[in-house]
C-alpha angles and dihedrals in degrees: 000000000000124000107197104204099146110029111108118175120218091232136009135186121210114203119190140153104235142024105269096026090100095050094048093050115026107007094117093052093048092048091050094049094044091051089054092052104269114149106233125203115193118201119190111186102194128035094231089240094153094055099115136079094183105145091213092062131079137178092294088070094063098087091048092048091048091055092047093050093049089054089050091050093049090050090050091049090052089055093049094047097248112170101197129033122193123189113193094183102215116161115274114242095017102073119139129183093244129166088247092058092045089051093051091050090047089054091051092049091049090046098050098028098209119197090219136016125210120204143148129271112275091199096056114111102149136031111195112314098300108058130058108197113247111255090229088060092055093043092051092047093049094048092046093049093049091047091052090048128051103349106055096051102035112094099207098045110099094002092186087069087054090050089052091055101262102137120199118274127195114216108216099210137013115207111204117194128190094048126139089213105057120170099180131058122190118205107233097169091119094046104037090101091051089051090052093047090051093048091052089063087074091074094150090065110034142043096252093201092061105044096082091063092044094050096044093047092050094044092047090053090049090051095049111136092356098106100251137077105242131022147166117218132215146171104233121207110203104211098168113040107206092196091062094054 
């Protein structure tokens, strides 16, 4: 078991399917790292344009909702201290882990050259007996993982990216959240309130008066027996071992 209290990467890329996924899952970590000087790149693959069950709305509302949710995501990123925001604008609810998506993510990784990437768990179908993981979450996680390895660092994968000047880049660590087998816990006690403030920016999606209790309950459970009050947990894949260099 590793409790990463001190490690702060120089740069980190967050890759998620929808506006608000990042804040629900890793907002405390990003706020902590940004505060310590880490350059954060936030990638949102879909625009969240299906995120409404209002019976007065129809398909014509989707472009308006997409714009609203991008504004909410940008506002949340501003709270967290994110330096770069990327909207890929795929359709919400229809995401697939295609080669085209993997290639676009590979390009972004080669462009920004993050030290670490944070993404969801591509293997997660069920959480408890009350939540079926959204297929967009799994698709985003799979595409992100495959972009991190092998695509971003392999010279002759997507050679047209190479021709365009996007040289290979090896991500050092992949932080996978939403796993039932975490090995790393990050103390977010000092940034839990920032996480909550950022999540509240997604007012079109959540009951803002309730999220503080949700986030503190979840983070307290993650921190159980770890020696601090609030945490976010991960399985960390070490892809570049500094000790072997």
